[in-house]
N, C-alpha and C positions, 0 to 999 in steps of 0.2 A: 189481143192474145200471143200478139208476136212474138218470136223466138230475138231478143233481141242481145245475148250472149254468154257466153255458156264457157265454163271454166274448169278447169281440172288440177288433182294433185294428190300426191300421193299419202299416205299416215303408215308409218312404220313401226309396230309393235309390237316389243321384248314380250318373249312370255316364256312359260315352264310345261312341260308335257309329263311332266313324271318320268323321265326317264330321259338318257341321251337325246339329243336332238336328232330327229326324223332328215334323211334326203329327201329334196324338191328339185327334178331336175340337174340333177349331179351335184348340190350345193350343200352344208344345212342349213335345215330351216330354225334358226331362232326367231328371227319374227314375220310377223304376221304383217306384210304390205298391202294396201285397200289402196285401189283405184278411186277417189269420189269425184264424182260429175256434177257440176252445179249447172242448172237451167235459167235462165231470167228473162220476163214475159217485160213486153212493154205498160203492163198494169202493176208493175212491179211485184209479181211473186214472184219467187223463189222455188225451186223444185229440186231433188237429191235425187241422186242413182249414184252403183258403183258399178263399173266393167273391172272382170274378168281380168286374172294379173298374175299375182303370186309370182314363179321365176319368170313370169313372163311379161310381167308388168307395164315394162320401157316399151315393147315392141307393140300393144292394146297403145299404148297412152301416145305412141305417136301415130296412128293410124288415129285414133281418134283426134287428138291436135292437128294432123296435117293435113287430112279428107273428111273426116266424118264430120267436127261440128263444121265448118266451113256448111257442107251440105244443107244443113241444118239450119244454118244464121237465115234467118230473118222470114221462117218458115211460120203459119199454123201452128202453135202448142195442142189443141184441140182435139184436131182429125187426126187420133194417134196411128190409127190403121195407115190411112193414104200417104203419112209418112214415111212407114216403117216401109210399105210395098214398095216405094218412091228409094229411099235411102239402099235399101237391098238389092234393090236391080239396079242401080247406079254403080254398087260394090262386086258385082258378082263375078266379075272376072279377076276379082283379087280375093276368091276365095269365101266360098259357104261356108265356113266352119271356120273359127281360128279370129286373129286382131280387131279386123272391119269389124264384124259382127260381134264380138264381145263387147267393143268401145261404142258401137249401135245402142245394144244395152242398155249402158247406163248409161246412155239420154232418154231411151224411150222409158225407163224403168221413172226417172225425173218427170217426164210427162206425166205419170200416173198418178206422181206425185199433188204435179199441181193440178192436175182434174178433178184432184180431190179437196185442194182446200181451195178452189177455186168452187167450188160447191157444198164446200161446207161438210163433208161429209169425210170418212177413212175409206181407204180404197176397198179395203174388207166390201164394205154398203156397195160401195158404185161395181160391185162385181156381181152383188145378190143374196153378201151373207151379210155377216154385222152378230151374229148370236155369240158366236164365239167369241170368249176372251182369253182367255187360256188354252193352250196346246201341249198334245203329251212330245217328248223331246225324246229322241234317241242318242246317247254319249256315242260318239263317232272316234272310238282310238288313235291317233298315228300308229305308224308301226314302233314295234319293241325290239322284236327277233326273240328274242331271251322270253323262257315261258315263266321266269319269276316275276322279270317286271310286266309281263301280260296279265300276272295273274293278280300282282298289287292292283294294279289299274281298272282293273274291272272290278274288282274288291273294293277298292275309290269310288268309283264312278258308281256300284252298287247302294252303298253308303248314303252317295248323294240326293237319291230318289230317283234312279233311274231303273226303270225294267225292260230298256233296251238298249242292247250296248252290240256296235258294231265293230268288228278289229282288221286291221288293217296287214295281216300277218296269212306267211305264204309257208309257215311249217305243217305238220301233223303234230308237234309238238308243241309248237305253240297255240295251235287253235284249241287243242284240247286241252290245256291249262285253262284258255279264257272258258273256254264250255263249261267247266267243273265251276268254279267258281259262281259265274250264270248260272246252270241249274240248283244251284244250292239258294239263290238269293230267289228262286222264280225269275230268272230276266229273261227274254226270248236274247237270243242272238243269232248276227250277222254278219258272216263275214266279205269282204272286198281287197280282193287280188289286184285291181289297175290292170288287167289283161294282160300277167301273167305268162298265160303257159299258151303251147302247141291247144289244138285240141284234143289231141289224146294225153295228155300230162292233165288237160282240165276235167278230162273222164274221170283219170285214175283217180282226180282229187277228189271228187265228186262222191267217186265210192268215201274212198277215205272218210270224207266230210258228213257222210249219212246217218252216222251211229249218231251226233251233237243237235238233230232234228232243228236245222238252220230255216231262220225265217225268212233270209232267202240268201244266195249265192250270187256275187257280185262283179260285177266285167270281168268273167274267168277265161278269155280266150283273146289271144292276139291274133290279128288283129282286131280290134270292138266294132268296123263293120263287117266282119266273119257270121253275118245271119246265121246263116247253115251250120255252122260250127257251135252257136250260141245254142241252136234248136235240135242238134248232139246231146249238145251236154244236161238240155232242159229233160229233154227224153230219160235221164238218168233217177225222175222223182223229184228232182231236187229244186224250189222254185229259182227261180235266174232272175236277176235286176239288170238292167242297165241303161244308158240313157244320158248320161252327162258329157259325152263325149261325143252326142249327134246331133247331125245340120237337121233342126226344122219338124218340123209336120212330117214333112215325105220320108224321115230319115226314120220315124219313131211310128210313119206306117210300112217301114220295110220291114224291120225289126217284127212288128204286130204279123206282115201277112206273111210272116215264114216261121210264125209259133217260137219265135225265138225268145221271149221276156214273159215271164209272168207280172214280171214289175215293173213302172218306168219310171224313170228317175231325169225329167226338164230341169237344167240347172237354169233359172233365169239369170242371169248375167251371164251366160254364155249362146243363150238359147236368139237371143233378139228380142230379150225382153220379157214383160209379164202376158201381153197380148197372146204374141208367140207359143209359151206355155199356154195361158189358156186354151187356143185351140188344138195342142196336143193331149190339155185332158178328158177335153169332150172327146178326140179321138181313143181316145182310155174308155173312154167309159160305154163309150157303142161297141167296144168289144171285148168286155169284161174283164179289162187292165186293171192293177190296184195303180193309183200314182201316188209315189212319195219321192216328192222333189229330192235333189240335189243341194244342197246349202256349205260349203266348207268353205264359209266367206262370215263377215263380222261388221260387214258397215250394212248402206243401206237394201242390198242385195240379202241380206238374211229376213233381213223387215219384209222388206215387199214379198220372200216367200210366204213366211206365214201371213199376210193379208190374203195371199191368194189359197193355200192351205184353209186358213180359217172358213172362206167364201166358198170355194168350191173341190177341195177333196172327201170323200165320204168318209173316209177311214185315216181320219190327221196322224202326222208323224213328222216330226221337223229335225233335219238333220244338225247335230251341235257338232261342235268339234273340241273332244277332251281336251281342252288346253288350259293355264292360268294365265288371263295377258294382265301386264301391269298395268294398263287402263286401255279405255274405248271412250270414241267419241259420241256413241250411243249407249252408253250406260244407261240405265241398270235394261232396258231392253233386249238387247242381244245377250245376255246369261240366264241358263238357267235356274231355277227353283226349284225343286222338289222331281226332279223329274219335267219342266213343264216350262214352256214360255207363253210371254204376255203380252198381248198385241197391244202396240202405245191406243192412249185412246184418243187422241186429235184426228183432226182433218189429215187425207193424203196419207202418205207413213205414217205418219202421226207422231213425230220426230222428229227434229231435225239435228246436223253433230253441233255438240262443244267447241265453240269458238275455241276454248279457251285449251283443248287437251290437242285441237289441230295444229294450233299452232306451237305447243310444245313437242309435238310427234312428227310435224310435217317432214319429208324430205324433197329438197330440192323448190323452187319455186313455184307458184300458183302460176296457170300457163292460163290467160286469156283468150276469148275468141270472139272477136263483136265486130 
């Protein structure tokens, strides 16, 4: 069970979003970059994980290859909880949120893939679930900024079978355009503004969005750590979702104790992996907070999220970015059909990446720690 080899690689997948490219960290977003982590044991078993990256993928990869992977090499792959405590403590002076935790998230997810393969069971069954094979998904639209494009893409998402739509729009006009189409199709609507506003501005926009009966209003306040500000917006009567930028269990504990959220959104590729996400979900269950994990990625992280949601989330809903990829090494499992995603049936995460697709879309070399 000893870890003998850790590899990282980046694949870059061209995509179309149904409009001009959105921006990510100031850059035009035309390719979906995925940082994949491969972990091999002395048994000859291989597990796969994904570390959060997107525009910051090189920072995460540097943390992974330079510090996190060497800390894990030679350790047992079986005691995931002990390894998590050890590595996150060893790196905590480098940040409790960010590239080092993102990097470990990829390794930790690969360890769960290994555990399932070793046991001959899907991860969802290891977590006590396994009944659900098909999960409802929501279309997470990127930012279009123009009401006509919002209207067109909400219409297309509804036609594709989605009955939950999330907008990344910050103007009343764009949100109203999306709401009109969603309402006509009987689809629920969410709005994510990625921490766009001060508390006074967020309060004004919460009032402006109130007529649209949002399922949730996501990250309305900058900075995301302002739990008091989030609680003030929540007091307006609109359900608040947050958590993709929250550091671990105790970050969510602070959000819940402040009365800041109705919906918690832990992200498996950012928070430290599957184990930490499970701890957050248990905390939410104890406080009557809904869990709706964040998953705007299309590698092992999305597959892992599906397993966790299938096993542990009472009211399941999986985030799937609304975009058309040229190809994906985890096809067909990362693509929604009629507004739903299907769990791969095999042991572990249930599917390994297609080596031909990896070779075709890989950017740069595979890095090995052995």
